C-alpha positions as CSV (number, residue, x, y, z in Angstrom):
1,X,10.5,5.3,-19.0
2,X,7.8,6.1,-16.5
3,X,8.4,4.6,-12.9
4,X,6.4,1.6,-12.1
5,X,3.3,1.9,-9.7
6,X,2.4,-0.7,-7.1
7,X,-0.7,-2.6,-7.6
8,X,-3.5,-1.3,-5.2
9,X,-4.1,-5.0,-3.8
10,X,-2.9,-8.5,-4.3
11,X,-3.2,-10.0,-7.7
12,X,-5.9,-12.5,-8.3
13,X,-4.7,-16.2,-8.3
14,X,-7.4,-17.2,-10.4
15,X,-6.3,-15.0,-13.3
16,X,-2.7,-14.7,-12.6
17,X,0.0,-16.7,-14.7
18,X,3.4,-15.7,-16.2
19,X,4.8,-17.4,-19.2
20,X,8.1,-17.8,-20.9
21,X,9.2,-19.4,-24.1
22,X,9.2,-22.8,-22.6
23,X,7.3,-22.5,-19.2
24,X,4.2,-21.3,-17.4
25,X,4.0,-20.2,-14.0
26,X,0.7,-20.5,-12.1
27,X,-0.6,-20.6,-8.6
28,X,-0.1,-23.9,-6.8
29,X,-3.6,-25.6,-6.5
30,X,-5.0,-28.9,-4.8
31,X,-4.4,-31.0,-8.0
32,X,-0.6,-30.3,-7.3
33,X,-0.7,-32.0,-3.9
34,X,0.8,-35.2,-5.1
35,X,3.5,-33.9,-7.2
36,X,4.5,-31.3,-4.4
37,X,4.6,-34.3,-2.0
38,X,6.6,-36.5,-4.1
39,X,9.2,-33.7,-5.0
40,X,9.7,-32.8,-1.3
41,X,10.9,-36.3,-0.6
42,X,14.4,-35.3,-2.0
43,X,16.8,-35.0,0.4
44,X,18.2,-31.9,-1.1
45,X,14.8,-30.0,-0.8
46,X,14.7,-31.0,2.9
47,X,18.1,-30.0,3.5
48,X,18.3,-26.5,2.0
49,X,14.5,-25.2,2.6
50,X,12.4,-24.6,5.6
51,X,9.8,-27.4,4.7
52,X,9.3,-30.2,7.5
53,X,11.4,-33.1,7.5
54,X,10.4,-35.7,7.3
55,X,7.9,-34.2,4.9
56,X,4.4,-36.1,5.0
57,X,1.3,-35.8,2.6
58,X,-0.6,-33.9,5.1
59,X,2.0,-31.1,4.8
60,X,1.4,-30.9,1.1
61,X,-2.4,-30.7,1.8
62,X,-2.3,-28.1,4.5
63,X,0.4,-26.1,2.5
64,X,-1.5,-25.9,-0.8
65,X,-5.0,-26.1,0.6
66,X,-4.6,-23.6,3.3
67,X,-1.4,-21.6,3.3
68,X,-0.9,-20.8,0.0
69,X,-4.5,-19.3,-0.7
70,X,-4.2,-17.4,2.8
71,X,-0.9,-15.7,1.7
72,X,-2.2,-14.6,-1.8
73,X,-5.3,-13.2,-0.2
74,X,-2.8,-11.5,2.3
75,X,-0.5,-10.1,-0.3
76,X,2.4,-11.7,1.5
77,X,3.7,-14.6,-0.4
78,X,2.8,-15.7,-4.1
79,X,3.8,-19.4,-4.7
80,X,3.8,-20.6,-8.2
81,X,3.9,-23.9,-9.6
82,X,6.2,-24.1,-12.9
83,X,5.2,-26.3,-15.8
84,X,5.9,-26.7,-19.4
85,X,4.2,-23.9,-21.2
86,X,2.0,-26.5,-23.1
87,X,1.0,-28.4,-19.9
88,X,2.9,-31.2,-18.3
89,X,4.4,-32.3,-14.9
90,X,5.5,-30.1,-12.2
91,X,9.1,-29.0,-12.8
92,X,9.7,-26.6,-10.0
93,X,8.2,-24.0,-7.6
94,X,9.2,-20.4,-7.3
95,X,7.6,-17.7,-4.8
96,X,7.7,-14.0,-4.3
97,X,7.5,-13.1,-0.7
98,X,8.0,-10.0,1.3
99,X,9.4,-9.6,4.5
100,X,9.8,-6.2,6.5
101,X,9.0,-4.4,3.3
102,X,11.5,-6.1,1.2
103,X,10.6,-8.5,-1.6
104,X,12.5,-11.9,-1.9
105,X,12.3,-14.9,-3.9
106,X,12.5,-18.8,-3.1
107,X,12.5,-21.8,-5.3
108,X,13.4,-25.5,-5.5
109,X,13.5,-27.9,-8.5
110,X,12.1,-31.2,-9.0
111,X,15.1,-33.7,-9.0
112,X,14.3,-35.2,-12.2
113,X,14.2,-31.8,-14.1
114,X,17.4,-30.2,-12.8
115,X,20.2,-29.1,-15.2
116,X,18.0,-27.8,-17.9
117,X,17.8,-24.1,-16.9
118,X,14.0,-24.4,-15.9
119,X,14.3,-22.7,-12.7
120,X,16.6,-19.8,-13.9
121,X,14.2,-19.2,-16.6
122,X,11.1,-19.1,-14.2
123,X,13.2,-17.0,-11.8
124,X,13.8,-14.5,-14.5
125,X,10.1,-14.3,-15.3
126,X,9.2,-14.1,-11.7
127,X,11.3,-11.1,-10.9
128,X,10.1,-9.1,-13.9
129,X,6.9,-9.9,-12.7
130,X,7.6,-8.6,-9.2
131,X,8.8,-5.3,-10.8
132,X,6.0,-4.8,-12.9
133,X,3.1,-6.0,-11.1
134,X,4.1,-5.7,-7.5
135,X,6.1,-2.4,-7.8
136,X,9.2,-3.9,-6.0
137,X,12.3,-1.8,-5.9
138,X,14.6,-4.5,-4.9
139,X,14.3,-8.1,-4.8
140,X,16.6,-10.1,-2.6
141,X,17.8,-13.8,-3.0
142,X,18.9,-15.4,0.3
143,X,20.2,-19.1,0.9
144,X,21.9,-20.9,3.7
145,X,25.8,-20.4,3.1
146,X,27.1,-23.5,1.3
147,X,24.0,-23.7,-1.1
148,X,25.9,-23.7,-4.2
149,X,22.9,-25.2,-6.2
150,X,20.7,-22.2,-5.2
151,X,23.6,-19.7,-5.9
152,X,24.2,-20.6,-9.3
153,X,20.6,-20.3,-10.3
154,X,20.4,-16.9,-8.9
155,X,23.7,-15.7,-10.7
156,X,22.4,-16.9,-14.1
157,X,19.2,-15.2,-13.3
158,X,21.1,-12.0,-13.0
159,X,21.2,-11.6,-9.2
160,X,24.4,-10.0,-7.8
161,X,26.0,-11.5,-4.7
162,X,26.5,-8.9,-1.9
163,X,28.0,-11.0,0.9
164,X,27.4,-13.5,4.0
165,X,24.8,-12.3,6.9
166,X,25.6,-14.0,10.1
167,X,22.9,-15.8,11.8
168,X,20.3,-14.4,9.4
169,X,18.4,-17.6,8.2
170,X,16.1,-19.2,10.8
171,X,16.2,-22.8,9.9
172,X,14.9,-26.0,11.8
173,X,14.9,-24.5,15.1
174,X,18.3,-22.7,14.3
175,X,19.8,-19.6,12.8
176,X,22.2,-20.2,10.0
177,X,24.7,-17.7,8.0
178,X,23.0,-16.7,4.8
179,X,24.5,-15.8,1.5
180,X,22.6,-12.7,0.0
181,X,22.2,-11.3,-3.5
182,X,19.9,-8.7,-4.8
183,X,18.3,-7.8,-8.1
184,X,17.4,-4.0,-9.2
185,X,14.7,-3.0,-11.9
186,X,17.6,-1.3,-13.6
187,X,19.2,-4.8,-14.0
188,X,16.6,-5.7,-16.4
189,X,16.3,-2.4,-18.0
190,X,13.1,-1.4,-16.0
191,X,12.5,1.9,-14.4
192,X,12.5,2.5,-10.7
193,X,10.0,4.3,-8.4
194,X,13.0,6.3,-6.8
195,X,16.2,7.4,-8.1
196,X,19.3,5.1,-7.2
197,X,22.3,6.7,-5.8
198,X,25.0,4.2,-5.4
199,X,27.8,4.8,-3.0
200,X,30.7,6.4,-4.5
201,X,34.3,4.8,-3.9
């Protein structure tokens, strides 16, 4: 297989979508403000993510109206809405973001739609898109230690758990211990830009 080549610039949100058997991933748009605001009232979303708490409608308006488009243009964070393939309610949100040259994922699921495998399915599609469209060499998952729900989704999506990082997660004015896992292109049967030489025992 030929190695993957990174894009020359960020993808165009107006033409970008990712589909699976059940789902469609597309950039968040202003029509999603009400649904995102409602979903982010869930105490679990506020507890385990970096969103403001309490979460007000103005937060959703600013995030979707200003922050999301700016991040897409900069190529630093691609935030997607997850909805049924044929259209319907917001089921979840997933994102691909870059920090210090490393690509990582984040996600939350609307409370009423948990337990149906939607976020796992979306995460699998997102990571494949990151390898094939963004040219990622490695995709990391991080969550605050103790976030069993997020960990379960990552494991089902194929991430390999790699350990605990002390004080590695800035969260609401503190630093928290983070669980970390990763997915490589080879885990999905895809080529890598560089040969991988794992440590020998």
